[in-house]
N, C-alpha and C positions, 0 to 999 in steps of 0.2 A: 060502529065498529072501530075501536081505537087502534091506530096503526102501530102503536107500541108493539103490536103483535108481529108485525113483519120481521123486524130484527129480533125482538124479544123472544118470539117463538123459535126463531132460527138459532139464536145463540143459546138460550136456555135449553132449547131442545137439542141443539147440536152438542150439548155437553155429554158426550159419551165417548167412549172409546177405550182402547185396551192397551195394557202394558205390553211393551215389546222391547227388545234389546236395542233396536234402532228407532230413530224418530220416524213417525209416519207421515211427516210433511216437510216441506222446505220452501224457500223463496220461489215465487212464480206460480204457486198453486192458486187456482181461481175457480170459484163455483158461482153459477147463476141459478136462481130458483124462480119458478113460476108460482105465484100465489093465486088461489081461487077461493071464492066464497060460496058456501053451500054446494060445493062440488061442480057447479056449472058456470058461475059468473067470475070471469077473470078479475082479480082485485089488484094485482101489482106484480112487481119483481123485486128481488133482493140479490145482492152479490157479496161475496167474501173474497178478499185478495191478500195474499201474503207477500211481503216485500222485505228485502234487506234494507237496513237503515242504521244511522248513527244517532245516539241520544247522548249528547255530551261526548265523553270518551268511551262510551259503551257501544259494542256491536250488538244490535237487537233485531228482532223481527218486528216489522210494522204491519199490522193487519188493519185493513179498511173494510168496514161493512156498510153497505148502502141499501136503502129500501125506499120504494116509491110506488104510488098508486098509478093505475093506468085505466084506460077505457071509461066505461060509464061511472065506475066508482069514483074516479077522479073529480067528476063534476059535482058530486055530493060531499065528498070528503077527501080533499087533496092532502097527500102526505109526501114529505121529502125528508128522509132521515139519514144521518151519517154518524157512524160509530167508529172509533179508532182505538187501538191498543198498541203499546210498545212494550215488549217483554223480552227478558233475558233468553238468549238462545239455548243456554244449558239448563237453567232451573225453570224456565218458562214462568217466572214470577214477573208481574207487570210493574213497570215504572211510571207509566203515564196512560191515562184513559181520557178519551174525548167523546162527548155526547152532544151533537148539534142536530136538533130535530124541529120540524114544523109539522104538526099533526092537526089538520083542520083549523089552523090559527093558533093552536096551543104550541108555544115554542119554548125550547130550553137550549142553552149554550153553556156547557159545563166542561171544565178541564180539571182532572184529578191527577195530582202527582203523589205517587206512593213512596213513602220512606220505609222500605222493607226491613231495614236494620232496627229502626225505632218503633215500628208498628204504628205508623201514623199516615193519614191521608190529608193532603192539603187540597181543599176544594175551592177552585176559582169559578165563581158563578158570574160569567161575563154579562149575562142579561141584567142581573141585579147589581153588578159592580161590587161584589162582596167576596171575601175570602174567609174560609172557615177551616179549622184543623180538628180532625176527629180521630180518636184512637181506633185501631183496627186489630183484628185477630192476627196472630202470626201467620206468615205465608199466605196472605190474603190474595184472592184472585178478583179480577173484574169480570163483567158478564160476557166479554168476548174471549179473553185469555183462558177462561175456564174450559172452553171447548178444546183448545189446543193442549192445555195441561192434562186433562183427562185422557186425551188421545194417546199420550205417551206414558201415562202413569197408572191408569186403572187396570188392574189385573183381572181380565175377564175369565181366566182359567179357574180362578178361585171362587167365582160367583155361581150361584144356583138360582133358577127362576124364583122370584119372590124376595131375593136379597136386596137390601137397600144400600146406597152409597151416599155419603154426605161430604160436603166441602164448604169451606167458608168463602163467601163472596161479598164484595162491596158494591153497592148500587146507589148512585146519586149521593146520599148523605148518611147511609146506614149500613151496618153489617147485616148480611143476610145468610141464614143457614140453608143452603141449597141441598135438596135431597132428590134422588131419583131411584126408581125401582127397576131391577133387571127382570125382563119378561121372558127371555130365552131367544131362540133362533126362529127365523121364518124366511121362506123363499117368496119373493115378491116380483111382480111385473113392473117394469119401469120403462122410460123412454128409450133406454138402451138395450133392453132385453130382460131376461129372467136373471135375478141376482140373489145370492144367499146373503141374508142380512141378520143383524142382531138388533133386538127390539128393547126399548126402554120406555119408562113412563116418568118424566120429570113432574114433581109436585108443584102446584101453583096455588095461588090464593083464590078460593072460591068467592064469588060475589057478582059484581056488576058486569064483569067481562067474561070470566070462565064459569061454566055451569057447576063444576065441582072441583075438589082438590086434585083429582086424577083425570083432568080433562085433556092432557097432552100425551101424545104418543110419538115416538121417534124411531125411525129405522135407519141403521147405519150398515154399510157394506162390511162383510165378514173378512175381507182381504186386509192386507197390511196398510192400505191407505185409510181405512175407516172413513169412507166417504159418506156424508149425510145424504140419504136418498129421499126421505119423505118425512114430513111432520104433519100431524093431524091434531087440530084443536077443536074441541066441542065448546062452543060459546054459549052464553046465556040466551042468545038469539042466533040460530044458524050454526055454521061451522066454518073453519078456515083450514086450508090445506096448502102446504108448500111441497113442490116436487122439483128435484134436481132436473134442470133443463139443459145445462151445458157445463163443461169443465175443461180445464187444461192444467198442465204443469204438475200432474200427479207424480209422486216419487217412485211409485211401483206400478206395474201393469194393473189395469182395472179388470178384476176377475168377473166375467159375465158368463153365466151357465149356458144360456141360449141367446144369441144376438138377434135383434130385429133386422 
């Protein structure tokens, strides 16, 4: 079970949300997720934290995503991942992306600087001590900033179940055409109580890890915060699930229908 899934599923999956006149998040927002394999075996944890920062002379949001294995899984497949993005507070376009991972001995240490004006990505592969420049699509997003961008810019009111949303994303060294399907609304049970949610299906590449192209499902709260509540991934072997376990720093009240 490749741990790429911990943050990959979170961020790819977490890419939903809906247009609103005000931003749905701010500095200080923090989420913690509990990961489980095949519904019963705890696999690890993941966190997402939004901070204020400076990048050169720019005021930006700095988001740090971490993922790590725990318990029995750690003895068979140890994972320690860190993802970071620095993006503009107004446009939510990323200027810098960091991917530093160790997944069962498979390591990567990559820093990508985005030139949004000239549509280029400068990729610094620290592990291989190499630098590469690749052309990007206009207004490119990275895999973490995508979540926050869609959170403020996707107009859910114009979507009907079955509609698809597409966005240009850059991952490692290539442009990636990300796509997800809107599935409608659903009331779900969570750690915090019964919550009204909006449901999406991000498309992934079927093969060694995922069972099929539509193997991921994501539930996001229907309130102004658009909190990622749950992610379900059907794998080639077994399944992986992420549930929101703790949160703080939400911009708006968390709307819970029935509290536990």
